[in-house]
mmCIF file of the N, C-alpha and C atoms, coordinates in Angstrom:
data_MODEL
# 
_entry.id   MODEL 
# 
loop_
_atom_site.group_PDB 
_atom_site.id 
_atom_site.type_symbol 
_atom_site.label_atom_id 
_atom_site.label_alt_id 
_atom_site.label_comp_id 
_atom_site.label_asym_id 
_atom_site.label_entity_id 
_atom_site.label_seq_id 
_atom_site.pdbx_PDB_ins_code 
_atom_site.Cartn_x 
_atom_site.Cartn_y 
_atom_site.Cartn_z 
_atom_site.occupancy 
_atom_site.B_iso_or_equiv 
_atom_site.pdbx_formal_charge 
_atom_site.auth_seq_id 
_atom_site.auth_comp_id 
_atom_site.auth_asym_id 
_atom_site.auth_atom_id 
_atom_site.pdbx_PDB_model_num 
ATOM 1   N N  . GLY A 1 1  ? 16.576  12.780  10.017  1.00 0.00 ? 1  GLY A N  1 
ATOM 2   C CA . GLY A 1 1  ? 15.680  13.885  10.198  1.00 0.00 ? 1  GLY A CA 1 
ATOM 3   C C  . GLY A 1 1  ? 14.276  13.413  10.521  1.00 0.00 ? 1  GLY A C  1 
ATOM 4   N N  . PRO A 1 2  ? 13.379  14.357  10.740  1.00 0.00 ? 2  PRO A N  1 
ATOM 5   C CA . PRO A 1 2  ? 11.997  13.986  11.066  1.00 0.00 ? 2  PRO A CA 1 
ATOM 6   C C  . PRO A 1 2  ? 11.322  13.309  9.877   1.00 0.00 ? 2  PRO A C  1 
ATOM 7   N N  . LEU A 1 3  ? 10.418  12.417  10.182  1.00 0.00 ? 3  LEU A N  1 
ATOM 8   C CA . LEU A 1 3  ? 9.701   11.717  9.127   1.00 0.00 ? 3  LEU A CA 1 
ATOM 9   C C  . LEU A 1 3  ? 8.580   12.598  8.592   1.00 0.00 ? 3  LEU A C  1 
ATOM 10  N N  . PRO A 1 4  ? 8.221   12.429  7.300   1.00 0.00 ? 4  PRO A N  1 
ATOM 11  C CA . PRO A 1 4  ? 7.180   13.265  6.704   1.00 0.00 ? 4  PRO A CA 1 
ATOM 12  C C  . PRO A 1 4  ? 5.826   13.055  7.376   1.00 0.00 ? 4  PRO A C  1 
ATOM 13  N N  . GLN A 1 5  ? 5.071   14.105  7.510   1.00 0.00 ? 5  GLN A N  1 
ATOM 14  C CA . GLN A 1 5  ? 3.721   14.108  8.061   1.00 0.00 ? 5  GLN A CA 1 
ATOM 15  C C  . GLN A 1 5  ? 3.630   13.460  9.439   1.00 0.00 ? 5  GLN A C  1 
ATOM 16  N N  . GLY A 1 6  ? 4.746   13.376  10.168  1.00 0.00 ? 6  GLY A N  1 
ATOM 17  C CA . GLY A 1 6  ? 4.728   12.829  11.511  1.00 0.00 ? 6  GLY A CA 1 
ATOM 18  C C  . GLY A 1 6  ? 4.471   11.332  11.577  1.00 0.00 ? 6  GLY A C  1 
ATOM 19  N N  . LEU A 1 7  ? 4.557   10.645  10.452  1.00 0.00 ? 7  LEU A N  1 
ATOM 20  C CA . LEU A 1 7  ? 4.318   9.199   10.434  1.00 0.00 ? 7  LEU A CA 1 
ATOM 21  C C  . LEU A 1 7  ? 5.520   8.464   11.015  1.00 0.00 ? 7  LEU A C  1 
ATOM 22  N N  . PRO A 1 8  ? 5.293   7.286   11.634  1.00 0.00 ? 8  PRO A N  1 
ATOM 23  C CA . PRO A 1 8  ? 6.405   6.535   12.217  1.00 0.00 ? 8  PRO A CA 1 
ATOM 24  C C  . PRO A 1 8  ? 7.162   5.684   11.195  1.00 0.00 ? 8  PRO A C  1 
ATOM 25  N N  . PHE A 1 9  ? 6.973   5.959   9.917   1.00 0.00 ? 9  PHE A N  1 
ATOM 26  C CA . PHE A 1 9  ? 7.644   5.224   8.849   1.00 0.00 ? 9  PHE A CA 1 
ATOM 27  C C  . PHE A 1 9  ? 7.772   6.128   7.638   1.00 0.00 ? 9  PHE A C  1 
ATOM 28  N N  . ARG A 1 10 ? 8.638   5.755   6.729   1.00 0.00 ? 10 ARG A N  1 
ATOM 29  C CA . ARG A 1 10 ? 8.793   6.522   5.484   1.00 0.00 ? 10 ARG A CA 1 
ATOM 30  C C  . ARG A 1 10 ? 7.855   5.964   4.425   1.00 0.00 ? 10 ARG A C  1 
ATOM 31  N N  . SER A 1 11 ? 7.343   6.856   3.611   1.00 0.00 ? 11 SER A N  1 
ATOM 32  C CA . SER A 1 11 ? 6.481   6.467   2.517   1.00 0.00 ? 11 SER A CA 1 
ATOM 33  C C  . SER A 1 11 ? 7.345   5.956   1.359   1.00 0.00 ? 11 SER A C  1 
ATOM 34  N N  . LEU A 1 12 ? 6.799   5.083   0.547   1.00 0.00 ? 12 LEU A N  1 
ATOM 35  C CA . LEU A 1 12 ? 7.537   4.513   -0.575  1.00 0.00 ? 12 LEU A CA 1 
ATOM 36  C C  . LEU A 1 12 ? 7.478   5.432   -1.785  1.00 0.00 ? 12 LEU A C  1 
ATOM 37  N N  . ASP A 1 13 ? 8.561   5.477   -2.566  1.00 0.00 ? 13 ASP A N  1 
ATOM 38  C CA . ASP A 1 13 ? 8.517   6.268   -3.790  1.00 0.00 ? 13 ASP A CA 1 
ATOM 39  C C  . ASP A 1 13 ? 7.849   5.449   -4.900  1.00 0.00 ? 13 ASP A C  1 
ATOM 40  N N  . HIS A 1 14 ? 7.565   6.095   -6.015  1.00 0.00 ? 14 HIS A N  1 
ATOM 41  C CA . HIS A 1 14 ? 6.785   5.420   -7.059  1.00 0.00 ? 14 HIS A CA 1 
ATOM 42  C C  . HIS A 1 14 ? 7.513   4.225   -7.674  1.00 0.00 ? 14 HIS A C  1 
ATOM 43  N N  . LYS A 1 15 ? 8.848   4.197   -7.646  1.00 0.00 ? 15 LYS A N  1 
ATOM 44  C CA . LYS A 1 15 ? 9.579   3.044   -8.198  1.00 0.00 ? 15 LYS A CA 1 
ATOM 45  C C  . LYS A 1 15 ? 9.287   1.788   -7.382  1.00 0.00 ? 15 LYS A C  1 
ATOM 46  N N  . VAL A 1 16 ? 9.248   1.930   -6.058  1.00 0.00 ? 16 VAL A N  1 
ATOM 47  C CA . VAL A 1 16 ? 8.928   0.785   -5.204  1.00 0.00 ? 16 VAL A CA 1 
ATOM 48  C C  . VAL A 1 16 ? 7.456   0.412   -5.383  1.00 0.00 ? 16 VAL A C  1 
ATOM 49  N N  . HIS A 1 17 ? 6.595   1.407   -5.498  1.00 0.00 ? 17 HIS A N  1 
ATOM 50  C CA . HIS A 1 17 ? 5.183   1.134   -5.769  1.00 0.00 ? 17 HIS A CA 1 
ATOM 51  C C  . HIS A 1 17 ? 5.051   0.279   -7.040  1.00 0.00 ? 17 HIS A C  1 
ATOM 52  N N  . GLN A 1 18 ? 5.784   0.636   -8.084  1.00 0.00 ? 18 GLN A N  1 
ATOM 53  C CA . GLN A 1 18 ? 5.720   -0.107  -9.344  1.00 0.00 ? 18 GLN A CA 1 
ATOM 54  C C  . GLN A 1 18 ? 6.164   -1.551  -9.154  1.00 0.00 ? 18 GLN A C  1 
ATOM 55  N N  . LEU A 1 19 ? 7.232   -1.779  -8.392  1.00 0.00 ? 19 LEU A N  1 
ATOM 56  C CA . LEU A 1 19 ? 7.727   -3.135  -8.157  1.00 0.00 ? 19 LEU A CA 1 
ATOM 57  C C  . LEU A 1 19 ? 6.671   -4.028  -7.515  1.00 0.00 ? 19 LEU A C  1 
ATOM 58  N N  . TYR A 1 20 ? 5.836   -3.437  -6.664  1.00 0.00 ? 20 TYR A N  1 
ATOM 59  C CA . TYR A 1 20 ? 4.810   -4.201  -5.963  1.00 0.00 ? 20 TYR A CA 1 
ATOM 60  C C  . TYR A 1 20 ? 3.435   -4.099  -6.630  1.00 0.00 ? 20 TYR A C  1 
ATOM 61  N N  . GLY A 1 21 ? 3.377   -3.544  -7.825  1.00 0.00 ? 21 GLY A N  1 
ATOM 62  C CA . GLY A 1 21 ? 2.104   -3.451  -8.534  1.00 0.00 ? 21 GLY A CA 1 
ATOM 63  C C  . GLY A 1 21 ? 1.147   -2.453  -7.923  1.00 0.00 ? 21 GLY A C  1 
ATOM 64  N N  . ALA A 1 22 ? 1.689   -1.448  -7.248  1.00 0.00 ? 22 ALA A N  1 
ATOM 65  C CA . ALA A 1 22 ? 0.856   -0.472  -6.557  1.00 0.00 ? 22 ALA A CA 1 
ATOM 66  C C  . ALA A 1 22 ? 0.951   0.915   -7.190  1.00 0.00 ? 22 ALA A C  1 
ATOM 67  N N  . TRP A 1 23 ? 1.290   0.975   -8.461  1.00 0.00 ? 23 TRP A N  1 
ATOM 68  C CA . TRP A 1 23 ? 1.385   2.244   -9.186  1.00 0.00 ? 23 TRP A CA 1 
ATOM 69  C C  . TRP A 1 23 ? 0.816   2.034   -10.567 1.00 0.00 ? 23 TRP A C  1 
ATOM 70  N N  . GLY A 1 24 ? -0.066  2.889   -10.990 1.00 0.00 ? 24 GLY A N  1 
ATOM 71  C CA . GLY A 1 24 ? -0.612  2.753   -12.330 1.00 0.00 ? 24 GLY A CA 1 
ATOM 72  C C  . GLY A 1 24 ? -1.864  3.577   -12.506 1.00 0.00 ? 24 GLY A C  1 
ATOM 73  N N  . GLU A 1 25 ? -2.644  3.189   -13.502 1.00 0.00 ? 25 GLU A N  1 
ATOM 74  C CA . GLU A 1 25 ? -3.865  3.921   -13.819 1.00 0.00 ? 25 GLU A CA 1 
ATOM 75  C C  . GLU A 1 25 ? -4.941  3.588   -12.800 1.00 0.00 ? 25 GLU A C  1 
ATOM 76  N N  . LYS A 1 26 ? -5.627  4.616   -12.342 1.00 0.00 ? 26 LYS A N  1 
ATOM 77  C CA . LYS A 1 26 ? -6.713  4.428   -11.390 1.00 0.00 ? 26 LYS A CA 1 
ATOM 78  C C  . LYS A 1 26 ? -7.808  5.428   -11.702 1.00 0.00 ? 26 LYS A C  1 
ATOM 79  N N  . THR A 1 27 ? -9.003  5.125   -11.262 1.00 0.00 ? 27 THR A N  1 
ATOM 80  C CA . THR A 1 27 ? -10.141 6.004   -11.489 1.00 0.00 ? 27 THR A CA 1 
ATOM 81  C C  . THR A 1 27 ? -10.753 6.367   -10.147 1.00 0.00 ? 27 THR A C  1 
ATOM 82  N N  . SER A 1 28 ? -10.959 7.642   -9.941  1.00 0.00 ? 28 SER A N  1 
ATOM 83  C CA . SER A 1 28 ? -11.578 8.127   -8.714  1.00 0.00 ? 28 SER A CA 1 
ATOM 84  C C  . SER A 1 28 ? -12.583 9.209   -9.078  1.00 0.00 ? 28 SER A C  1 
ATOM 85  N N  . TYR A 1 29 ? -13.812 9.026   -8.639  1.00 0.00 ? 29 TYR A N  1 
ATOM 86  C CA . TYR A 1 29 ? -14.892 9.974   -8.921  1.00 0.00 ? 29 TYR A CA 1 
ATOM 87  C C  . TYR A 1 29 ? -14.998 10.268  -10.418 1.00 0.00 ? 29 TYR A C  1 
ATOM 88  N N  . GLY A 1 30 ? -14.821 9.220   -11.230 1.00 0.00 ? 30 GLY A N  1 
ATOM 89  C CA . GLY A 1 30 ? -14.970 9.337   -12.668 1.00 0.00 ? 30 GLY A CA 1 
ATOM 90  C C  . GLY A 1 30 ? -13.766 9.913   -13.404 1.00 0.00 ? 30 GLY A C  1 
ATOM 91  N N  . LYS A 1 31 ? -12.715 10.273  -12.665 1.00 0.00 ? 31 LYS A N  1 
ATOM 92  C CA . LYS A 1 31 ? -11.517 10.846  -13.293 1.00 0.00 ? 31 LYS A CA 1 
ATOM 93  C C  . LYS A 1 31 ? -10.391 9.817   -13.256 1.00 0.00 ? 31 LYS A C  1 
ATOM 94  N N  . THR A 1 32 ? -9.771  9.566   -14.421 1.00 0.00 ? 32 THR A N  1 
ATOM 95  C CA . THR A 1 32 ? -8.674  8.611   -14.527 1.00 0.00 ? 32 THR A CA 1 
ATOM 96  C C  . THR A 1 32 ? -7.345  9.348   -14.389 1.00 0.00 ? 32 THR A C  1 
ATOM 97  N N  . SER A 1 33 ? -6.445  8.758   -13.598 1.00 0.00 ? 33 SER A N  1 
ATOM 98  C CA . SER A 1 33 ? -5.125  9.350   -13.412 1.00 0.00 ? 33 SER A CA 1 
ATOM 99  C C  . SER A 1 33 ? -4.103  8.238   -13.180 1.00 0.00 ? 33 SER A C  1 
ATOM 100 N N  . ILE A 1 34 ? -2.843  8.617   -13.154 1.00 0.00 ? 34 ILE A N  1 
ATOM 101 C CA . ILE A 1 34 ? -1.750  7.694   -12.857 1.00 0.00 ? 34 ILE A CA 1 
ATOM 102 C C  . ILE A 1 34 ? -1.221  8.050   -11.470 1.00 0.00 ? 34 ILE A C  1 
ATOM 103 N N  . GLY A 1 35 ? -1.041  7.045   -10.622 1.00 0.00 ? 35 GLY A N  1 
ATOM 104 C CA . GLY A 1 35 ? -0.526  7.309   -9.281  1.00 0.00 ? 35 GLY A CA 1 
ATOM 105 C C  . GLY A 1 35 ? -0.535  6.066   -8.435  1.00 0.00 ? 35 GLY A C  1 
ATOM 106 N N  . ALA A 1 36 ? -0.389  6.262   -7.136  1.00 0.00 ? 36 ALA A N  1 
ATOM 107 C CA . ALA A 1 36 ? -0.369  5.154   -6.184  1.00 0.00 ? 36 ALA A CA 1 
ATOM 108 C C  . ALA A 1 36 ? -1.756  4.527   -6.095  1.00 0.00 ? 36 ALA A C  1 
ATOM 109 N N  . ILE A 1 37 ? -1.784  3.211   -6.174  1.00 0.00 ? 37 ILE A N  1 
ATOM 110 C CA . ILE A 1 37 ? -3.020  2.445   -6.032  1.00 0.00 ? 37 ILE A CA 1 
ATOM 111 C C  . ILE A 1 37 ? -2.999  1.876   -4.624  1.00 0.00 ? 37 ILE A C  1 
ATOM 112 N N  . ARG A 1 38 ? -4.047  2.161   -3.838  1.00 0.00 ? 38 ARG A N  1 
ATOM 113 C CA . ARG A 1 38 ? -4.069  1.695   -2.455  1.00 0.00 ? 38 ARG A CA 1 
ATOM 114 C C  . ARG A 1 38 ? -3.920  0.181   -2.431  1.00 0.00 ? 38 ARG A C  1 
ATOM 115 N N  . THR A 1 39 ? -2.822  -0.273  -1.865  1.00 0.00 ? 39 THR A N  1 
ATOM 116 C CA . THR A 1 39 ? -2.459  -1.688  -1.858  1.00 0.00 ? 39 THR A CA 1 
ATOM 117 C C  . THR A 1 39 ? -1.926  -2.050  -0.480  1.00 0.00 ? 39 THR A C  1 
ATOM 118 N N  . THR A 1 40 ? -2.306  -3.231  0.009   1.00 0.00 ? 40 THR A N  1 
ATOM 119 C CA . THR A 1 40 ? -1.775  -3.721  1.274   1.00 0.00 ? 40 THR A CA 1 
ATOM 120 C C  . THR A 1 40 ? -0.909  -4.934  0.987   1.00 0.00 ? 40 THR A C  1 
ATOM 121 N N  . ILE A 1 41 ? 0.342   -4.873  1.464   1.00 0.00 ? 41 ILE A N  1 
ATOM 122 C CA . ILE A 1 41 ? 1.278   -5.982  1.287   1.00 0.00 ? 41 ILE A CA 1 
ATOM 123 C C  . ILE A 1 41 ? 1.864   -6.299  2.653   1.00 0.00 ? 41 ILE A C  1 
ATOM 124 N N  . VAL A 1 42 ? 1.781   -7.574  3.043   1.00 0.00 ? 42 VAL A N  1 
ATOM 125 C CA . VAL A 1 42 ? 2.385   -8.020  4.302   1.00 0.00 ? 42 VAL A CA 1 
ATOM 126 C C  . VAL A 1 42 ? 3.618   -8.832  3.935   1.00 0.00 ? 42 VAL A C  1 
ATOM 127 N N  . ILE A 1 43 ? 4.774   -8.402  4.446   1.00 0.00 ? 43 ILE A N  1 
ATOM 128 C CA . ILE A 1 43 ? 6.059   -9.028  4.133   1.00 0.00 ? 43 ILE A CA 1 
ATOM 129 C C  . ILE A 1 43 ? 6.691   -9.491  5.446   1.00 0.00 ? 43 ILE A C  1 
ATOM 130 N N  . ASP A 1 44 ? 7.144   -10.749 5.496   1.00 0.00 ? 44 ASP A N  1 
ATOM 131 C CA . ASP A 1 44 ? 7.750   -11.251 6.731   1.00 0.00 ? 44 ASP A CA 1 
ATOM 132 C C  . ASP A 1 44 ? 9.208   -10.812 6.843   1.00 0.00 ? 44 ASP A C  1 
ATOM 133 N N  . GLU A 1 45 ? 9.843   -11.195 7.948   1.00 0.00 ? 45 GLU A N  1 
ATOM 134 C CA . GLU A 1 45 ? 11.220  -10.770 8.223   1.00 0.00 ? 45 GLU A CA 1 
ATOM 135 C C  . GLU A 1 45 ? 12.206  -11.251 7.172   1.00 0.00 ? 45 GLU A C  1 
ATOM 136 N N  . ALA A 1 46 ? 11.891  -12.363 6.501   1.00 0.00 ? 46 ALA A N  1 
ATOM 137 C CA . ALA A 1 46 ? 12.777  -12.917 5.473   1.00 0.00 ? 46 ALA A CA 1 
ATOM 138 C C  . ALA A 1 46 ? 12.527  -12.289 4.102   1.00 0.00 ? 46 ALA A C  1 
ATOM 139 N N  . GLY A 1 47 ? 11.550  -11.388 4.015   1.00 0.00 ? 47 GLY A N  1 
ATOM 140 C CA . GLY A 1 47 ? 11.234  -10.748 2.746   1.00 0.00 ? 47 GLY A CA 1 
ATOM 141 C C  . GLY A 1 47 ? 10.190  -11.476 1.922   1.00 0.00 ? 47 GLY A C  1 
ATOM 142 N N  . LYS A 1 48 ? 9.586   -12.536 2.474   1.00 0.00 ? 48 LYS A N  1 
ATOM 143 C CA . LYS A 1 48 ? 8.546   -13.289 1.766   1.00 0.00 ? 48 LYS A CA 1 
ATOM 144 C C  . LYS A 1 48 ? 7.218   -12.547 1.873   1.00 0.00 ? 48 LYS A C  1 
ATOM 145 N N  . ILE A 1 49 ? 6.531   -12.408 0.731   1.00 0.00 ? 49 ILE A N  1 
ATOM 146 C CA . ILE A 1 49 ? 5.223   -11.764 0.721   1.00 0.00 ? 49 ILE A CA 1 
ATOM 147 C C  . ILE A 1 49 ? 4.198   -12.764 1.250   1.00 0.00 ? 49 ILE A C  1 
ATOM 148 N N  . LEU A 1 50 ? 3.564   -12.403 2.369   1.00 0.00 ? 50 LEU A N  1 
ATOM 149 C CA . LEU A 1 50 ? 2.559   -13.258 2.987   1.00 0.00 ? 50 LEU A CA 1 
ATOM 150 C C  . LEU A 1 50 ? 1.160   -12.955 2.476   1.00 0.00 ? 50 LEU A C  1 
ATOM 151 N N  . ALA A 1 51 ? 0.926   -11.704 2.101   1.00 0.00 ? 51 ALA A N  1 
ATOM 152 C CA . ALA A 1 51 ? -0.390  -11.305 1.593   1.00 0.00 ? 51 ALA A CA 1 
ATOM 153 C C  . ALA A 1 51 ? -0.218  -10.101 0.685   1.00 0.00 ? 51 ALA A C  1 
ATOM 154 N N  . TRP A 1 52 ? -1.037  -10.038 -0.358  1.00 0.00 ? 52 TRP A N  1 
ATOM 155 C CA . TRP A 1 52 ? -1.029  -8.906  -1.287  1.00 0.00 ? 52 TRP A CA 1 
ATOM 156 C C  . TRP A 1 52 ? -2.463  -8.679  -1.717  1.00 0.00 ? 52 TRP A C  1 
ATOM 157 N N  . GLU A 1 53 ? -2.934  -7.464  -1.565  1.00 0.00 ? 53 GLU A N  1 
ATOM 158 C CA . GLU A 1 53 ? -4.285  -7.121  -2.013  1.00 0.00 ? 53 GLU A CA 1 
ATOM 159 C C  . GLU A 1 53 ? -4.252  -5.720  -2.592  1.00 0.00 ? 53 GLU A C  1 
ATOM 160 N N  . GLY A 1 54 ? -4.629  -5.599  -3.847  1.00 0.00 ? 54 GLY A N  1 
ATOM 161 C CA . GLY A 1 54 ? -4.636  -4.305  -4.513  1.00 0.00 ? 54 GLY A CA 1 
ATOM 162 C C  . GLY A 1 54 ? -6.021  -3.699  -4.541  1.00 0.00 ? 54 GLY A C  1 
ATOM 163 N N  . GLY A 1 55 ? -6.081  -2.395  -4.695  1.00 0.00 ? 55 GLY A N  1 
ATOM 164 C CA . GLY A 1 55 ? -7.353  -1.694  -4.795  1.00 0.00 ? 55 GLY A CA 1 
ATOM 165 C C  . GLY A 1 55 ? -8.188  -1.776  -3.529  1.00 0.00 ? 55 GLY A C  1 
ATOM 166 N N  . VAL A 1 56 ? -7.530  -1.814  -2.385  1.00 0.00 ? 56 VAL A N  1 
ATOM 167 C CA . VAL A 1 56 ? -8.258  -1.962  -1.123  1.00 0.00 ? 56 VAL A CA 1 
ATOM 168 C C  . VAL A 1 56 ? -8.989  -0.677  -0.752  1.00 0.00 ? 56 VAL A C  1 
ATOM 169 N N  . LYS A 1 57 ? -10.025 -0.825  0.033   1.00 0.00 ? 57 LYS A N  1 
ATOM 170 C CA . LYS A 1 57 ? -10.770 0.306   0.584   1.00 0.00 ? 57 LYS A CA 1 
ATOM 171 C C  . LYS A 1 57 ? -10.198 0.600   1.964   1.00 0.00 ? 57 LYS A C  1 
ATOM 172 N N  . ALA A 1 58 ? -10.144 1.851   2.338   1.00 0.00 ? 58 ALA A N  1 
ATOM 173 C CA . ALA A 1 58 ? -9.586  2.224   3.642   1.00 0.00 ? 58 ALA A CA 1 
ATOM 174 C C  . ALA A 1 58 ? -10.399 1.628   4.784   1.00 0.00 ? 58 ALA A C  1 
ATOM 175 N N  . GLN A 1 59 ? -11.708 1.699   4.688   1.00 0.00 ? 59 GLN A N  1 
ATOM 176 C CA . GLN A 1 59 ? -12.557 1.205   5.774   1.00 0.00 ? 59 GLN A CA 1 
ATOM 177 C C  . GLN A 1 59 ? -12.443 -0.316  5.897   1.00 0.00 ? 59 GLN A C  1 
ATOM 178 N N  . GLY A 1 60 ? -12.069 -0.789  7.072   1.00 0.00 ? 60 GLY A N  1 
ATOM 179 C CA . GLY A 1 60 ? -11.963 -2.219  7.337   1.00 0.00 ? 60 GLY A CA 1 
ATOM 180 C C  . GLY A 1 60 ? -10.633 -2.843  6.964   1.00 0.00 ? 60 GLY A C  1 
ATOM 181 N N  . ASN A 1 61 ? -9.777  -2.105  6.249   1.00 0.00 ? 61 ASN A N  1 
ATOM 182 C CA . ASN A 1 61 ? -8.518  -2.680  5.794   1.00 0.00 ? 61 ASN A CA 1 
ATOM 183 C C  . ASN A 1 61 ? -7.557  -2.970  6.945   1.00 0.00 ? 61 ASN A C  1 
ATOM 184 N N  . ALA A 1 62 ? -7.489  -2.089  7.923   1.00 0.00 ? 62 ALA A N  1 
ATOM 185 C CA . ALA A 1 62 ? -6.582  -2.310  9.059   1.00 0.00 ? 62 ALA A CA 1 
ATOM 186 C C  . ALA A 1 62 ? -6.972  -3.587  9.804   1.00 0.00 ? 62 ALA A C  1 
ATOM 187 N N  . ARG A 1 63 ? -8.256  -3.812  10.023  1.00 0.00 ? 63 ARG A N  1 
ATOM 188 C CA . ARG A 1 63 ? -8.722  -5.014  10.713  1.00 0.00 ? 63 ARG A CA 1 
ATOM 189 C C  . ARG A 1 63 ? -8.331  -6.266  9.945   1.00 0.00 ? 63 ARG A C  1 
ATOM 190 N N  . LYS A 1 64 ? -8.570  -6.260  8.634   1.00 0.00 ? 64 LYS A N  1 
ATOM 191 C CA . LYS A 1 64 ? -8.214  -7.411  7.799   1.00 0.00 ? 64 LYS A CA 1 
ATOM 192 C C  . LYS A 1 64 ? -6.713  -7.666  7.813   1.00 0.00 ? 64 LYS A C  1 
ATOM 193 N N  . THR A 1 65 ? -5.924  -6.601  7.766   1.00 0.00 ? 65 THR A N  1 
ATOM 194 C CA . THR A 1 65 ? -4.473  -6.738  7.763   1.00 0.00 ? 65 THR A CA 1 
ATOM 195 C C  . THR A 1 65 ? -3.980  -7.306  9.096   1.00 0.00 ? 65 THR A C  1 
ATOM 196 N N  . LEU A 1 66 ? -4.533  -6.843  10.198  1.00 0.00 ? 66 LEU A N  1 
ATOM 197 C CA . LEU A 1 66 ? -4.156  -7.371  11.508  1.00 0.00 ? 66 LEU A CA 1 
ATOM 198 C C  . LEU A 1 66 ? -4.460  -8.864  11.623  1.00 0.00 ? 66 LEU A C  1 
ATOM 199 N N  . GLU A 1 67 ? -5.549  -9.315  11.007  1.00 0.00 ? 67 GLU A N  1 
ATOM 200 C CA . GLU A 1 67 ? -5.889  -10.740 11.022  1.00 0.00 ? 67 GLU A CA 1 
ATOM 201 C C  . GLU A 1 67 ? -4.810  -11.552 10.303  1.00 0.00 ? 67 GLU A C  1 
ATOM 202 N N  . VAL A 1 68 ? -4.289  -11.027 9.197   1.00 0.00 ? 68 VAL A N  1 
ATOM 203 C CA . VAL A 1 68 ? -3.222  -11.709 8.448   1.00 0.00 ? 68 VAL A CA 1 
ATOM 204 C C  . VAL A 1 68 ? -1.951  -11.772 9.291   1.00 0.00 ? 68 VAL A C  1 
ATOM 205 N N  . ILE A 1 69 ? -1.633  -10.683 9.968   1.00 0.00 ? 69 ILE A N  1 
ATOM 206 C CA . ILE A 1 69 ? -0.408  -10.611 10.761  1.00 0.00 ? 69 ILE A CA 1 
ATOM 207 C C  . ILE A 1 69 ? -0.453  -11.577 11.930  1.00 0.00 ? 69 ILE A C  1 
ATOM 208 N N  . LYS A 1 70 ? -1.615  -11.724 12.549  1.00 0.00 ? 70 LYS A N  1 
ATOM 209 C CA . LYS A 1 70 ? -1.748  -12.630 13.688  1.00 0.00 ? 70 LYS A CA 1 
ATOM 210 C C  . LYS A 1 70 ? -1.556  -14.060 13.222  1.00 0.00 ? 70 LYS A C  1 
# 
């Protein structure tokens, strides 16, 4: 079927987020909650993690990630 929100990939559920350390307590605008923590993980074709960075900021993250991939 169609992918959610028109994205070219499926979003991960919270169990997968937990496996990669991308689910837990976070604070935004002074409010603490439990949920997805913005995390960038680069995984190669063999399943090896090449890069992992948690708590990333949206601005500039795509550029940094592309540098790792190259």
